C-alpha positions as CSV (number, residue, x, y, z in Angstrom):
1,M,-0.2,0.0,0.0
2,N,1.1,3.8,-0.4
3,R,2.5,5.3,2.6
4,I,-0.7,6.2,4.6
5,A,0.4,9.5,6.4
6,K,1.2,10.9,3.2
7,I,-2.2,9.9,1.7
8,I,-4.2,11.2,4.6
9,L,-2.4,14.7,5.0
10,A,-2.8,15.4,1.3
11,F,-6.6,14.1,2.1
12,A,-6.8,16.4,4.9
13,M,-5.2,19.5,3.5
14,A,-7.1,19.5,0.1
15,A,-9.2,22.2,1.2
16,L,-6.6,24.7,1.6
17,L,-5.5,24.1,-2.3
18,T,-8.6,23.2,-4.7
19,V,-12.2,24.1,-4.7
20,S,-14.4,21.0,-3.7
21,I,-17.6,20.3,-5.9
22,P,-20.8,19.0,-4.3
23,M,-21.2,15.5,-4.5
24,A,-24.7,15.8,-7.0
25,G,-22.4,18.0,-9.3
26,M,-19.1,15.8,-9.7
27,Q,-20.1,13.4,-12.1
28,A,-21.2,15.7,-14.6
29,V,-17.8,17.8,-14.0
30,R,-15.9,14.6,-14.5
31,A,-17.7,13.2,-17.6
32,E,-14.9,12.0,-20.6
33,A,-15.3,13.9,-23.5
34,A,-18.0,12.8,-26.4
35,P,-17.0,10.6,-28.9
36,I,-15.8,12.2,-32.4
37,A,-18.2,11.8,-35.2
38,P,-16.1,10.1,-38.2
39,A,-14.8,12.4,-40.8
40,T,-16.5,12.8,-44.4
41,Q,-14.8,10.1,-46.7
42,I,-13.2,11.9,-49.9
43,P,-14.3,9.8,-53.1
44,D,-10.9,7.9,-54.7
45,D,-12.3,8.9,-58.5
46,P,-10.8,12.1,-59.7
47,P,-13.4,14.8,-61.4
48,A,-15.1,13.7,-64.5
49,P,-13.7,15.6,-67.7
50,E,-15.5,18.6,-69.0
51,A,-16.5,16.3,-72.4
52,A,-18.2,13.9,-70.3
53,A,-19.9,16.8,-67.9
54,E,-23.5,16.0,-68.5
55,E,-23.4,12.1,-67.9
56,A,-21.4,12.7,-64.6
57,E,-24.2,14.9,-63.7
58,A,-26.9,12.5,-64.5
59,E,-25.1,9.7,-62.9
60,A,-24.2,12.1,-59.7
61,S,-27.9,13.1,-59.6
62,E,-29.0,9.0,-59.5
63,E,-26.4,8.3,-56.8
64,T,-27.4,11.3,-54.8
65,E,-31.1,9.8,-55.1
66,A,-30.2,6.7,-54.4
67,T,-27.8,7.7,-51.7
68,E,-30.3,10.0,-49.7
69,A,-33.0,7.3,-50.1
70,E,-30.4,4.9,-48.6
71,A,-29.5,7.5,-45.9
72,A,-33.2,7.8,-45.0
73,E,-33.7,4.2,-44.3
74,T,-30.6,4.1,-42.5
75,E,-31.6,7.0,-40.1
76,A,-34.9,5.6,-39.3
77,A,-33.3,2.4,-38.6
78,E,-30.8,4.1,-36.3
79,A,-33.7,6.0,-34.5
80,E,-35.3,3.3,-34.1
81,A,-32.6,1.4,-32.7
82,A,-31.5,4.2,-30.4
83,E,-35.1,4.2,-29.0
84,T,-35.1,0.7,-28.6
85,E,-31.6,1.0,-26.8
86,A,-32.6,3.9,-24.6
87,E,-35.9,2.1,-23.6
88,A,-34.0,-0.9,-22.6
89,E,-31.3,1.1,-20.6
90,A,-34.1,2.8,-19.1
91,A,-36.0,-0.1,-17.7
92,E,-32.2,-1.9,-16.8
93,A,-31.0,1.3,-15.1
94,P,-31.5,1.1,-11.4
95,A,-32.9,4.2,-9.8
96,L,-30.3,6.9,-8.7
97,T,-31.3,6.3,-5.2
98,V,-27.6,6.4,-2.8
99,P,-28.0,9.4,-1.1
100,A,-24.8,11.7,0.0
101,D,-25.3,10.8,3.5
102,A,-25.6,6.9,2.9
103,V,-23.1,4.9,5.2
104,I,-21.0,2.8,3.0
105,L,-17.9,1.9,5.6
106,T,-17.6,1.6,9.4
107,V,-14.1,1.4,10.9
108,G,-14.5,1.3,14.7
109,D,-16.6,3.8,15.8
110,R,-15.9,6.4,12.5
111,T,-18.5,6.1,9.6
112,F,-17.8,7.0,5.8
113,T,-20.7,7.9,3.5
114,A,-21.0,8.3,0.3
115,E,-20.0,11.5,-0.3
116,D,-16.8,10.7,1.8
117,V,-16.1,7.6,-0.6
118,D,-17.0,9.8,-3.9
119,S,-14.6,12.8,-2.6
120,M,-11.7,10.3,-1.8
121,A,-12.0,8.6,-5.0
122,Y,-12.2,12.1,-7.1
123,M,-8.8,13.3,-4.8
124,M,-7.3,10.2,-5.4
125,Y,-7.9,10.7,-9.2
126,S,-7.0,13.8,-9.4
127,Q,-3.5,13.3,-7.8
128,G,-2.8,10.3,-10.1
129,N,-2.8,7.8,-7.4
130,V,-5.4,5.8,-9.3
131,E,-5.7,5.5,-13.0
132,T,-9.8,6.1,-13.6
133,Y,-12.4,7.9,-11.8
134,P,-14.6,6.8,-9.8
135,D,-12.2,3.8,-8.5
136,Y,-14.2,3.5,-5.0
137,D,-13.0,0.5,-4.0
138,K,-9.3,2.2,-3.8
139,A,-10.9,5.1,-1.9
140,V,-12.8,2.8,0.6
141,E,-9.6,1.3,1.0
142,S,-7.7,4.3,1.6
143,L,-10.4,5.4,4.0
144,T,-9.8,2.6,5.9
145,Q,-6.2,2.8,6.4
146,E,-7.0,6.7,7.2
147,A,-9.5,5.4,10.2
148,V,-7.0,2.5,11.4
149,L,-4.1,4.9,11.5
150,E,-6.1,7.5,13.4
151,Y,-7.3,5.0,16.2
152,A,-3.9,3.9,16.3
153,L,-2.1,7.1,16.9
154,E,-4.9,8.0,19.6
155,T,-4.6,4.7,21.1
156,A,-0.6,4.7,21.5
157,G,-0.4,7.9,22.6
158,Y,1.0,9.9,19.6
159,T,-1.5,12.3,19.4
160,Q,0.0,13.5,23.2
161,F,1.7,17.0,22.8
162,T,3.0,19.3,25.3
163,D,1.4,22.6,25.8
164,E,4.4,24.5,23.7
165,E,3.8,22.1,20.6
166,Q,0.1,23.1,20.8
167,A,1.2,26.7,20.8
168,A,3.1,25.7,17.6
169,F,0.5,24.2,15.9
170,A,-2.0,26.6,16.1
171,A,0.7,29.7,15.3
172,E,1.4,27.7,12.0
173,A,-1.8,27.0,11.1
174,E,-3.2,30.5,11.5
175,S,0.3,31.5,9.5
176,M,-1.2,29.1,6.9
177,M,-4.7,30.2,6.8
178,E,-3.6,33.7,6.6
179,A,-1.6,32.7,3.5
180,A,-4.4,31.3,1.7
181,L,-6.7,33.8,2.7
182,N,-4.1,36.6,1.0
183,R,-3.3,34.5,-2.1
184,Y,-7.2,34.4,-2.8
185,V,-7.2,38.1,-2.5
186,E,-4.2,39.1,-4.6
187,H,-5.6,36.3,-7.1
188,Y,-9.1,38.1,-7.7
189,L,-8.2,41.8,-6.5
190,T,-8.7,44.1,-9.9
191,E,-8.8,47.3,-7.7
192,D,-6.0,47.8,-5.3
193,T,-8.1,49.8,-2.5
194,E,-8.4,49.0,1.2
195,E,-12.1,48.4,0.6
196,A,-11.8,46.0,-1.9
197,R,-9.1,44.2,-0.2
198,A,-11.4,44.0,3.1
199,Q,-14.6,42.6,0.6
200,L,-12.3,40.1,-0.8
201,Y,-10.6,39.2,2.5
202,A,-14.1,38.3,4.0
203,Q,-15.2,36.1,0.9
204,A,-12.1,34.4,1.4
205,Q,-12.9,33.6,4.5
206,E,-16.4,32.6,3.2
207,Y,-15.1,30.4,0.9
208,Y,-12.5,28.2,2.7
209,A,-15.6,27.8,5.6
210,A,-17.8,26.7,3.1
211,R,-15.3,23.9,2.3
212,G,-14.7,22.8,5.7
213,A,-10.7,24.5,5.7
214,T,-11.4,26.3,9.1
215,L,-8.5,27.3,11.5
216,D,-9.1,24.3,13.8
217,V,-9.4,21.8,10.9
218,V,-6.0,23.2,9.7
219,T,-4.6,23.2,13.5
220,E,-5.4,19.3,13.9
221,N,-4.2,18.3,10.2
222,L,-0.8,19.8,11.5
223,R,-1.1,17.6,15.0
224,F,-1.8,14.6,12.8
225,E,1.0,15.4,10.9
226,A,3.3,15.4,13.8
227,A,1.9,12.3,15.5
228,A,2.5,10.5,12.0
229,K,6.2,11.7,12.2
230,K,6.6,10.0,15.6
231,L,5.1,7.1,14.3
232,D,7.9,7.0,11.7
233,A,10.7,7.4,13.6
234,E,9.5,4.5,15.8
235,L,8.5,2.4,13.0
236,T,11.9,2.8,11.2
237,G,13.7,2.5,14.7
238,G,16.3,4.8,13.6
239,Y,17.4,2.7,10.6
240,V,20.5,4.1,8.6
241,P,21.0,2.4,5.3
242,T,24.5,0.8,5.4
243,E,27.2,1.4,2.5
244,D,26.7,-2.2,1.1
245,E,22.8,-1.7,1.0
246,I,23.5,1.6,-0.9
247,A,25.8,0.0,-3.2
248,E,23.8,-3.0,-4.2
249,V,20.8,-0.7,-5.0
250,F,23.4,1.4,-7.2
251,N,24.7,-1.3,-8.9
252,T,21.2,-3.0,-10.0
253,Q,19.9,0.1,-10.9
254,G,23.2,1.7,-12.4
255,A,23.3,-1.6,-14.8
256,M,19.7,-0.7,-16.1
257,Y,20.8,2.8,-17.3
258,Q,24.1,1.8,-18.7
259,Q,22.4,-1.1,-20.9
260,Q,20.1,1.6,-21.8
261,Y,22.2,4.5,-22.6
262,E,25.9,2.9,-23.2
263,N,25.9,2.9,-27.0
264,N,23.0,5.1,-27.6
265,V,24.0,9.1,-26.8
266,P,20.9,10.2,-28.9
267,M,18.6,8.4,-26.5
268,Y,20.5,9.7,-23.3
269,E,20.1,13.1,-24.5
270,F,16.7,12.9,-25.4
271,L,15.6,11.8,-22.5
272,T,17.7,13.5,-20.0
273,Q,18.1,16.8,-21.6
274,Y,14.3,16.9,-23.4
275,Y,12.3,15.2,-21.0
276,G,14.6,15.6,-17.8
277,Y,15.1,12.0,-17.0
278,E,17.7,11.4,-14.4
279,S,20.6,9.1,-15.2
280,W,23.6,7.5,-12.9
281,Y,25.2,6.7,-16.2
282,V,27.1,8.4,-18.4
283,P,28.1,7.6,-21.7
284,E,32.0,7.8,-22.5
285,G,33.2,10.5,-24.7
286,Y,31.6,13.6,-23.1
287,R,33.7,16.9,-23.2
288,S,32.9,20.0,-21.4
289,V,33.1,23.4,-23.5
290,I,32.4,27.2,-22.9
291,H,32.2,29.4,-26.0
292,I,32.0,33.0,-27.0
293,L,29.1,33.6,-29.2
294,L,29.1,36.6,-31.5
295,E,26.1,38.1,-33.0
296,V,25.9,38.6,-36.9
297,E,23.9,40.8,-39.0
298,D,20.6,38.7,-39.7
299,E,21.0,39.6,-43.7
300,V,24.4,37.7,-43.6
301,L,23.5,35.0,-41.5
302,Q,20.1,34.5,-43.2
303,A,22.3,34.2,-46.3
304,Y,24.8,31.8,-44.7
305,T,21.5,29.4,-43.5
306,A,19.8,29.7,-47.1
307,A,23.2,28.2,-49.0
308,Q,23.4,25.4,-45.9
309,A,19.6,24.4,-46.9
310,A,20.9,24.4,-50.8
311,L,23.4,22.4,-50.1
312,D,21.2,19.9,-47.9
313,E,18.8,19.9,-50.8
314,A,21.3,19.2,-53.4
315,Q,22.9,16.2,-51.6
316,S,19.2,14.6,-50.3
317,A,18.1,14.7,-54.1
318,E,16.5,11.5,-55.2
319,T,19.2,11.9,-58.2
320,V,22.3,13.5,-57.0
321,D,23.6,15.9,-59.3
322,E,27.3,16.3,-58.5
323,A,27.6,19.7,-60.3
324,A,24.6,20.8,-58.5
325,V,26.5,19.8,-55.1
326,A,29.6,21.2,-56.0
327,A,28.1,24.5,-56.7
328,A,26.1,24.6,-53.6
329,Q,29.1,23.7,-51.7
330,T,31.1,26.8,-53.4
331,A,28.0,29.2,-52.5
332,L,28.0,28.2,-48.9
333,D,31.9,28.5,-48.5
334,E,31.5,31.9,-49.9
335,A,28.6,32.8,-47.5
336,F,30.8,31.2,-44.6
337,D,33.5,33.6,-45.3
338,A,31.4,36.4,-45.6
339,V,30.0,35.8,-42.1
340,I,33.6,35.3,-40.4
341,A,34.4,38.7,-42.7
342,S,31.6,40.7,-41.1
343,R,33.3,39.9,-37.4
344,Q,36.9,39.4,-38.8
345,D,37.9,42.4,-36.5
346,T,36.3,41.1,-33.5
347,I,37.6,37.5,-34.2
348,D,41.1,38.8,-34.7
349,E,41.1,40.8,-31.1
350,I,40.0,38.0,-29.3
351,S,42.8,36.0,-30.6
352,S,45.3,38.5,-29.6
353,R,44.2,38.9,-26.4
354,L,44.2,34.8,-25.7
355,A,47.6,34.9,-27.4
356,Q,48.5,37.2,-24.4
357,G,47.3,35.3,-21.7
358,E,43.9,36.8,-20.9
359,S,41.3,34.4,-19.8
360,F,38.7,32.8,-22.1
361,Q,36.2,33.4,-19.3
362,D,37.2,37.2,-19.0
363,L,36.7,37.3,-22.8
364,I,33.2,35.6,-22.8
365,A,31.7,38.1,-20.3
366,E,33.4,41.0,-22.7
367,Y,32.5,39.7,-26.1
368,G,30.1,37.0,-25.8
369,T,26.3,36.9,-26.0
370,D,24.9,33.5,-25.2
371,P,22.9,34.1,-22.0
372,G,23.8,30.3,-20.8
373,M,27.3,31.8,-20.4
374,K,26.2,34.5,-17.9
375,N,25.1,31.9,-15.3
376,E,28.1,31.1,-13.2
377,A,27.3,27.6,-12.8
378,T,27.1,26.8,-16.4
379,L,30.2,29.0,-17.0
380,A,32.1,26.6,-14.4
381,E,30.6,23.5,-15.4
382,G,30.6,24.1,-19.1
383,Y,28.0,22.2,-21.9
384,H,28.7,18.7,-22.1
385,V,29.0,17.7,-25.8
386,H,29.7,14.3,-27.6
387,P,30.7,13.6,-31.2
388,E,27.3,12.0,-31.3
389,S,25.4,14.7,-29.5
390,I,21.8,15.6,-30.8
391,V,20.9,18.5,-28.4
392,W,23.4,21.0,-29.9
393,D,23.9,23.0,-33.3
394,P,25.9,20.5,-35.5
395,A,28.6,23.6,-36.2
396,F,28.9,23.5,-32.5
397,V,29.5,20.2,-32.4
398,S,32.0,19.9,-35.0
399,A,33.7,22.9,-33.3
400,A,34.2,21.0,-30.0
401,F,36.1,17.9,-31.7
402,Q,37.8,20.0,-34.1
403,D,41.5,18.3,-34.9
404,G,43.1,21.6,-32.7
405,M,40.8,20.4,-29.8
406,Q,43.4,17.8,-28.3
407,Q,43.3,18.9,-24.6
408,P,41.6,21.4,-22.1
409,G,42.8,24.7,-22.8
410,D,42.6,24.6,-26.5
411,V,40.6,27.1,-28.5
412,S,38.9,26.2,-31.6
413,E,38.5,27.8,-35.0
414,P,35.5,30.1,-35.5
415,V,32.6,28.4,-37.0
416,V,28.9,29.4,-37.8
417,G,25.8,28.3,-36.4
418,S,22.3,29.2,-36.3
419,Y,22.6,31.9,-33.9
420,G,26.0,33.6,-35.0
421,I,30.1,32.8,-34.8
422,H,31.2,30.6,-32.1
423,I,34.6,30.1,-30.3
424,L,35.1,27.5,-28.3
425,Y,37.3,26.6,-25.3
426,Y,38.2,23.0,-24.4
427,L,37.1,23.3,-20.5
428,K,37.8,19.4,-19.3
429,D,37.0,15.9,-20.0
430,V,33.5,14.7,-18.5
431,P,33.9,11.3,-16.5
432,G,31.9,8.4,-18.3
433,G,30.2,5.1,-16.5
434,L,28.2,4.8,-13.4
435,I,29.0,7.7,-11.2
436,M,27.9,8.2,-7.6
437,T,27.5,11.4,-6.2
438,D,26.3,12.7,-3.4
439,A,22.9,13.3,-4.4
440,I,22.4,9.6,-5.8
441,R,23.6,8.3,-2.4
442,D,20.9,10.5,-0.7
443,E,18.5,9.6,-3.0
444,I,19.2,5.6,-2.8
445,S,19.4,6.3,1.2
446,E,16.1,8.3,1.2
447,Y,14.5,5.3,-1.0
448,L,15.9,2.6,1.3
449,V,14.1,3.9,4.5
450,T,10.9,4.6,2.6
451,S,11.1,1.1,1.7
452,K,11.6,0.0,5.2
453,L,8.9,2.4,6.3
454,N,6.6,1.0,3.8
455,D,7.0,-2.7,5.3
456,A,6.8,-1.7,8.6
457,Y,3.6,0.3,8.1
458,N,2.1,-3.2,6.1
459,A,2.7,-4.8,9.2
460,F,1.8,-2.2,11.6
461,F,-1.8,-1.7,9.7
462,E,-2.4,-5.5,9.6
463,E,-1.8,-5.2,13.3
464,W,-4.1,-2.5,14.1
465,S,-7.1,-3.5,11.8
466,Q,-7.4,-6.6,13.5
467,K,-8.2,-4.5,16.9
468,L,-11.1,-2.7,15.2
469,E,-14.5,-4.0,13.6
470,I,-14.2,-2.9,10.0
471,T,-17.3,-3.4,8.0
472,R,-18.3,-2.0,4.4
473,D,-21.9,-2.3,2.7
474,D,-20.6,-4.0,-1.0
475,A,-24.5,-3.7,-2.2
476,L,-24.7,0.0,-1.6
477,L,-21.1,0.5,-2.7
478,E,-21.8,-1.6,-6.2
479,Q,-24.9,0.6,-6.3
480,L,-23.0,3.9,-6.3
481,K,-20.7,2.5,-8.5
482,V,-23.5,2.0,-11.2
483,Q,-24.8,5.1,-10.3
484,A,-21.7,7.3,-11.1
485,E,-21.1,5.3,-14.1
486,A,-24.6,6.2,-15.3
487,A,-24.1,9.8,-14.5
488,L,-20.9,9.8,-16.4
489,K,-22.4,8.4,-19.2
490,N,-25.2,10.5,-19.7
491,S,-23.2,13.8,-19.1
492,G,-20.9,12.3,-22.1
493,S,-24.0,12.0,-24.1
494,E,-25.1,15.2,-23.3
495,E,-22.0,16.9,-24.6
């Protein structure tokens, strides 16, 4: 099961963050979209030539009449079938008779109504804990866990706090409520006057009060969270993962990363750079570079870009014309020379100052226009580039691996890319393979503690469940499911 305390806390605090919907209106709001009608089919045959226009028109008229008659028959049949189906559904569908306050679940002396079950089902769906709404079985399971845990915390004395702790809860709850009220005001404020703010503040108080988010409720939620943390500490018993345990997880999971990325740099960059996935493995062959980006006049750069596109088109033609390729290459070389010439004086200045021993980083600050190089962390770490990289401009990649870029400290010849002229500096090699960092170590340690805690919670829940009488009205729950599904279906058909 999921971490119980986390589920319960999210449920308890939801009123401060979201707008609750009355049970009677939930199903309509959550209905699935109506199916899209199939697109009109396009005839395969071409239009008739003018010489056969009259004949085609006559045939079309006959076909239209036949089609219209056929369509009328089909429409009548479909209407009759729909009416029959509607009558059957009306006869079969049970009456929507489950009231919101009908008791579905009882855990000890706590009862949960149909509205409670529905609200939990929607909360779990909206937070991604379940795939579909309504999953009432999961909702009942979660509510059962909530009640058992609350009973255990109370019975075992975890909810006993000192006066100082109680005061701290009250102060924090007040701060949270005040922040929520002020967010409401700032969100809806259109005229910044004392009167407008006072009115919105009063509205905010009414809004949250109507949804059960009172100061007392928030305070109680904080007490519950603190009690659950006490239980966490006892269940884990001060457990700290050993180095061997951490290493075992690292090697097992790391092997999976390595298998996926070792010979597939494009996939590695696609998933880690575009989608932000984490990887404990880095393919071999990366190097870190920084660069000076020189802006170029749009007209000059566009001429180069057009020449590059023309060469690509000539090279990818179905039948390659070598003469056309050669001409396109000559045009591209000339466009390249024109771009370089447009900033030759600046390039010469940079080369001269580097030769005199000035820092490349200082020259970036003076000449460079790449916003990334203004970031101190990026400037210190550089851009990680691989010969097979897909996330960088091809010109940038080629410059990073020029013949003259043999070791850290080397500077590339100028290259032309999509944003201007690049001059690269070989900063360092990027270590490849499985690499244990402090962040990964902390992540694994947290995972191991959480796993141990989840196992302990399972055993804890099993033990305390035996001490309570737990009953659920399965017949009523099933009727609630049918009621919700019918409401969803009806809402979808209306759309």
